[in-house]
C-alpha positions as CSV (number, residue, x, y, z in Angstrom):
1,X,134.8,-132.8,172.8
2,X,135.4,-135.5,175.3
3,X,133.7,-139.0,174.7
4,X,133.3,-139.6,178.4
5,X,131.8,-136.2,178.9
6,X,129.4,-136.7,176.3
7,X,128.5,-140.2,177.5
8,X,127.9,-138.8,180.9
9,X,125.8,-136.0,179.4
10,X,123.5,-138.3,177.4
11,X,123.0,-140.7,180.4
12,X,121.8,-137.9,182.6
13,X,119.7,-136.4,179.8
14,X,117.9,-139.8,179.1
15,X,117.5,-140.8,182.8
16,X,116.5,-137.2,184.0
17,X,118.6,-137.1,187.0
18,X,122.3,-136.9,187.9
19,X,121.6,-139.2,190.8
20,X,120.3,-141.9,188.6
21,X,122.9,-141.4,186.0
22,X,125.7,-141.4,188.5
23,X,124.1,-145.1,189.8
24,X,123.9,-146.3,186.4
25,X,127.3,-145.1,185.2
26,X,128.7,-146.2,188.6
27,X,130.7,-142.9,189.1
28,X,130.4,-140.5,192.0
29,X,127.8,-138.0,191.6
30,X,130.2,-134.7,192.1
31,X,132.6,-136.2,189.3
32,X,129.6,-136.9,187.0
33,X,128.4,-133.1,187.7
34,X,131.8,-131.7,186.9
35,X,132.4,-133.3,183.6
36,X,128.9,-132.4,182.2
37,X,129.7,-128.9,183.6
38,X,133.0,-128.8,181.9
39,X,131.3,-129.9,178.6
40,X,128.8,-126.9,178.8
41,X,131.8,-124.4,179.4
42,X,133.5,-125.9,176.3
43,X,130.3,-125.6,174.1
44,X,129.5,-122.2,175.8
45,X,125.9,-123.8,176.1
46,X,123.5,-124.6,179.2
47,X,122.8,-128.2,178.0
48,X,120.5,-129.1,181.0
49,X,117.9,-127.3,183.1
50,X,118.6,-128.4,186.9
51,X,115.8,-128.5,189.4
52,X,114.7,-130.1,192.6
53,X,113.1,-132.8,190.6
54,X,116.2,-133.6,188.4
55,X,117.5,-132.4,185.2
56,X,115.9,-131.9,181.8
57,X,117.7,-131.0,178.4
58,X,117.6,-127.5,177.1
59,X,116.8,-126.6,173.3
60,X,120.6,-126.9,172.8
61,X,120.6,-130.1,175.1
62,X,118.0,-131.9,173.2
63,X,120.2,-131.1,169.7
64,X,123.3,-132.4,171.5
65,X,121.4,-135.5,172.7
66,X,120.4,-136.3,169.3
67,X,123.9,-136.1,167.9
68,X,125.5,-137.6,171.0
69,X,123.3,-140.8,170.7
70,X,124.7,-141.3,167.1
71,X,128.2,-140.5,168.1
72,X,128.1,-142.8,171.2
73,X,126.7,-145.4,168.8
74,X,129.3,-145.1,166.0
75,X,132.0,-145.4,168.4
76,X,130.7,-148.4,169.8
77,X,130.4,-150.0,166.2
78,X,133.7,-149.0,165.5
79,X,135.1,-150.9,168.5
80,X,132.9,-153.8,167.5
81,X,134.4,-153.9,164.0
82,X,137.7,-153.9,165.3
83,X,136.9,-156.5,167.6
84,X,135.5,-158.5,164.5
85,X,138.9,-158.4,162.6
86,X,140.4,-160.3,165.4
87,X,137.5,-162.7,165.4
88,X,135.3,-161.6,168.3
89,X,132.2,-159.7,169.1
90,X,132.8,-157.0,172.1
91,X,130.6,-154.8,173.9
92,X,128.0,-154.9,176.5
93,X,124.2,-155.8,176.0
94,X,121.5,-155.2,178.8
95,X,118.4,-157.6,178.2
96,X,115.2,-157.6,180.4
97,X,113.1,-160.7,180.9
98,X,109.6,-161.3,182.3
99,X,110.2,-163.3,185.4
100,X,108.5,-166.7,183.8
101,X,110.6,-166.3,180.7
102,X,113.8,-165.6,182.8
103,X,113.4,-168.8,184.8
104,X,113.2,-170.9,181.4
105,X,115.9,-168.9,179.5
106,X,118.3,-166.9,181.6
107,X,120.8,-169.9,182.3
108,X,120.6,-171.3,178.7
109,X,121.0,-167.5,177.4
110,X,123.9,-166.6,179.5
111,X,125.6,-170.2,178.6
112,X,125.4,-169.8,174.9
113,X,126.2,-166.1,175.0
114,X,129.4,-166.6,176.6
115,X,130.4,-169.3,174.3
116,X,129.6,-167.5,171.1
117,X,130.7,-164.0,172.2
118,X,133.6,-164.3,175.1
119,X,134.6,-160.8,174.8
120,X,131.3,-159.2,175.2
121,X,129.4,-158.6,178.4
122,X,125.6,-159.7,179.1
123,X,123.6,-158.1,181.7
124,X,120.1,-159.9,182.4
125,X,117.4,-158.3,184.6
126,X,113.9,-159.4,185.4
127,X,110.8,-157.0,185.5
128,X,107.2,-156.4,184.5
129,X,106.4,-155.2,181.0
130,X,105.6,-151.9,181.7
131,X,108.6,-151.1,183.7
132,X,111.0,-152.8,181.1
133,X,109.5,-150.6,178.3
134,X,110.5,-147.6,180.6
135,X,114.0,-148.9,180.8
136,X,114.3,-149.1,177.2
137,X,113.4,-145.7,176.7
138,X,115.8,-144.3,179.1
139,X,118.6,-146.6,177.7
140,X,119.1,-149.0,180.8
141,X,118.0,-152.0,178.6
142,X,119.1,-152.6,175.2
143,X,116.8,-155.5,174.3
144,X,113.4,-156.8,176.2
145,X,110.9,-159.3,175.9
146,X,107.5,-157.7,176.6
147,X,104.0,-159.2,176.8
148,X,101.2,-157.6,174.7
149,X,103.0,-154.3,174.5
150,X,101.4,-151.5,172.8
151,X,103.2,-149.6,169.8
152,X,105.0,-146.5,170.8
153,X,107.2,-144.0,168.8
154,X,110.0,-144.7,170.9
155,X,110.2,-148.4,171.1
156,X,110.2,-150.8,167.9
157,X,108.2,-154.3,168.5
158,X,108.9,-157.4,166.7
159,X,106.5,-160.5,167.2
160,X,108.4,-163.5,168.9
161,X,105.6,-166.0,169.8
162,X,102.2,-166.3,171.1
163,X,101.4,-168.4,174.3
164,X,98.0,-170.0,175.3
165,X,96.8,-168.8,178.6
166,X,95.3,-171.4,180.9
167,X,93.1,-171.5,183.9
168,X,95.4,-172.5,187.0
169,X,93.8,-174.2,190.1
170,X,95.3,-176.1,193.0
171,X,95.2,-179.9,192.0
172,X,93.1,-181.4,194.9
173,X,92.9,-184.9,193.3
174,X,95.2,-188.1,193.7
175,X,98.1,-188.7,191.1
176,X,98.9,-186.3,188.4
177,X,96.4,-184.0,187.0
178,X,94.6,-184.9,183.7
179,X,96.8,-184.9,180.5
180,X,93.9,-183.4,178.5
181,X,91.9,-181.5,180.8
182,X,88.3,-180.0,179.6
183,X,88.4,-176.5,178.5
184,X,86.6,-173.8,180.3
185,X,84.7,-170.8,178.6
186,X,86.1,-167.4,179.3
187,X,82.3,-166.6,180.5
188,X,83.1,-169.6,183.3
189,X,86.3,-168.1,184.3
190,X,84.7,-164.8,185.4
191,X,82.6,-166.5,187.8
192,X,85.8,-167.8,189.8
193,X,87.7,-165.7,192.2
194,X,91.0,-165.0,190.4
195,X,94.5,-164.2,192.0
196,X,95.7,-161.7,189.4
197,X,98.4,-159.0,188.8
198,X,97.1,-155.3,189.3
199,X,96.8,-153.1,186.4
200,X,98.5,-152.5,183.8
201,X,100.0,-156.1,183.6
202,X,99.5,-157.6,180.4
203,X,97.6,-160.8,181.4
204,X,95.2,-158.5,183.8
205,X,94.6,-156.1,180.7
206,X,94.0,-159.1,178.2
207,X,91.7,-160.9,180.8
208,X,89.4,-157.9,181.4
209,X,89.5,-156.6,177.9
210,X,88.2,-160.2,176.6
211,X,85.8,-160.4,179.5
212,X,84.3,-157.1,178.5
213,X,83.6,-158.0,175.0
214,X,81.6,-160.7,176.6
215,X,79.7,-158.2,179.0
216,X,81.4,-159.5,182.2
217,X,84.4,-158.7,184.4
218,X,86.8,-160.7,186.4
219,X,86.1,-161.8,190.1
220,X,89.2,-160.4,191.6
221,X,90.1,-162.1,195.0
222,X,93.5,-160.9,195.3
223,X,95.7,-158.6,193.2
224,X,99.6,-159.4,193.5
225,X,102.1,-158.9,191.2
226,X,104.7,-161.7,190.8
227,X,104.1,-165.3,188.9
228,X,105.8,-167.0,192.2
229,X,103.6,-165.3,194.7
230,X,100.5,-165.9,192.7
231,X,101.2,-169.7,192.5
232,X,101.5,-169.6,196.1
233,X,98.4,-168.4,196.8
234,X,96.6,-170.4,194.3
235,X,98.2,-173.5,195.8
236,X,97.2,-172.2,199.3
237,X,93.4,-172.2,198.0
238,X,93.0,-168.4,197.7
239,X,91.6,-168.8,194.1
240,X,92.5,-169.5,190.7
241,X,94.9,-167.9,188.3
242,X,95.2,-167.3,184.5
243,X,98.8,-167.9,183.4
244,X,100.8,-169.6,180.7
245,X,101.9,-172.9,180.6
246,X,105.6,-171.9,180.8
247,X,104.7,-170.1,184.0
248,X,103.6,-173.3,185.7
249,X,106.1,-175.4,184.1
250,X,109.3,-173.5,185.6
251,X,107.6,-172.9,189.2
252,X,108.9,-174.9,191.9
253,X,106.0,-177.3,192.4
254,X,104.4,-177.8,189.0
255,X,102.5,-181.0,189.8
256,X,100.5,-179.1,192.6
257,X,98.7,-177.2,189.9
258,X,96.0,-178.4,187.4
259,X,95.7,-176.3,184.1
260,X,92.4,-176.3,182.1
261,X,92.5,-174.6,178.5
262,X,90.4,-171.2,178.1
263,X,88.1,-171.2,175.3
264,X,85.2,-169.0,173.8
265,X,87.6,-167.0,173.1
266,X,90.9,-168.7,173.3
267,X,93.3,-166.3,175.1
268,X,96.9,-166.0,173.8
269,X,99.6,-163.8,175.3
270,X,101.9,-162.2,172.7
271,X,105.6,-162.3,173.6
272,X,107.4,-159.5,171.5
273,X,111.0,-158.3,171.2
274,X,111.3,-154.5,171.9
275,X,114.1,-152.3,171.3
276,X,114.5,-148.7,171.4
277,X,113.9,-147.0,168.1
278,X,116.1,-144.0,168.8
279,X,119.4,-146.2,168.8
280,X,120.3,-148.5,166.1
281,X,121.2,-152.0,167.0
282,X,125.2,-152.8,167.6
283,X,126.6,-155.9,166.1
284,X,126.7,-157.5,169.4
285,X,123.3,-156.6,170.0
286,X,122.0,-158.0,166.8
287,X,123.8,-161.3,167.5
288,X,122.2,-161.4,170.9
289,X,118.9,-160.7,169.1
290,X,119.5,-163.9,167.0
291,X,120.4,-165.8,170.1
292,X,117.2,-164.9,171.9
293,X,115.1,-165.9,168.9
294,X,116.4,-169.2,168.4
295,X,116.4,-170.0,172.4
296,X,113.0,-168.7,172.8
297,X,111.7,-171.0,170.0
298,X,113.4,-173.9,171.4
299,X,112.4,-173.4,175.3
300,X,109.3,-171.7,175.3
301,X,107.4,-172.5,172.2
302,X,107.9,-176.4,172.9
303,X,106.8,-176.1,176.8
């Protein structure tokens, strides 16, 4: 059994599409289809059901997918163990970060990763929590940082840190915003026009859930996905926002905003480390995970 054929099959089965798998693997789709078909001929089994919507594994395909993931993981581990013999970690790690976290962590993470693991390859992508959750399940990401993620059978979650949320408004006074602004009750936030992400964004769901407990709901002025766009609209006077201090601190013009703590209840956004429960972490992924923990507590918890 050819390892390349096995890798191609696993990626098609995980992504549910020859087209998406060809893009992810950076190979021509006809070549990908041919290799998977050769694997089916060798095993004398139809491994995938092909239809207009994509490809789904047959019963035989599901069995091979389970074994294939383990085989490919063991091959990767073997390569990494051989790399350790010569004193280096190798392999590729794909990491997903929320936009506000990426602004604070991406450059230091790349710098430290290259210094500690020069023989390994790092891929970083930005995304919203719900889209990165899907990418973890399909194997496009190895590690992701997710806000307020819900447990699921295919994803393993580990708490990283908690960030308090603030009411963010346009700073209209002279000089810098006050160092210790007065807190505002969540009930008061409900009366203000909010520029807020659309569902199922983690902050949106948290705000709606806590307000529902108080018998109120947010006054949504605008729905928009993207921290930078939300802050631009707040600065333009479209409304207020509920964001972390880090989101404002890493913006282009942090001095343009005032932030008030939210009380009764305090809103705290939970940042979690997410990994696929279907694939054990490689040595390089484990080393990257340790690096992420160190940098997150250094760069995010202190903001």
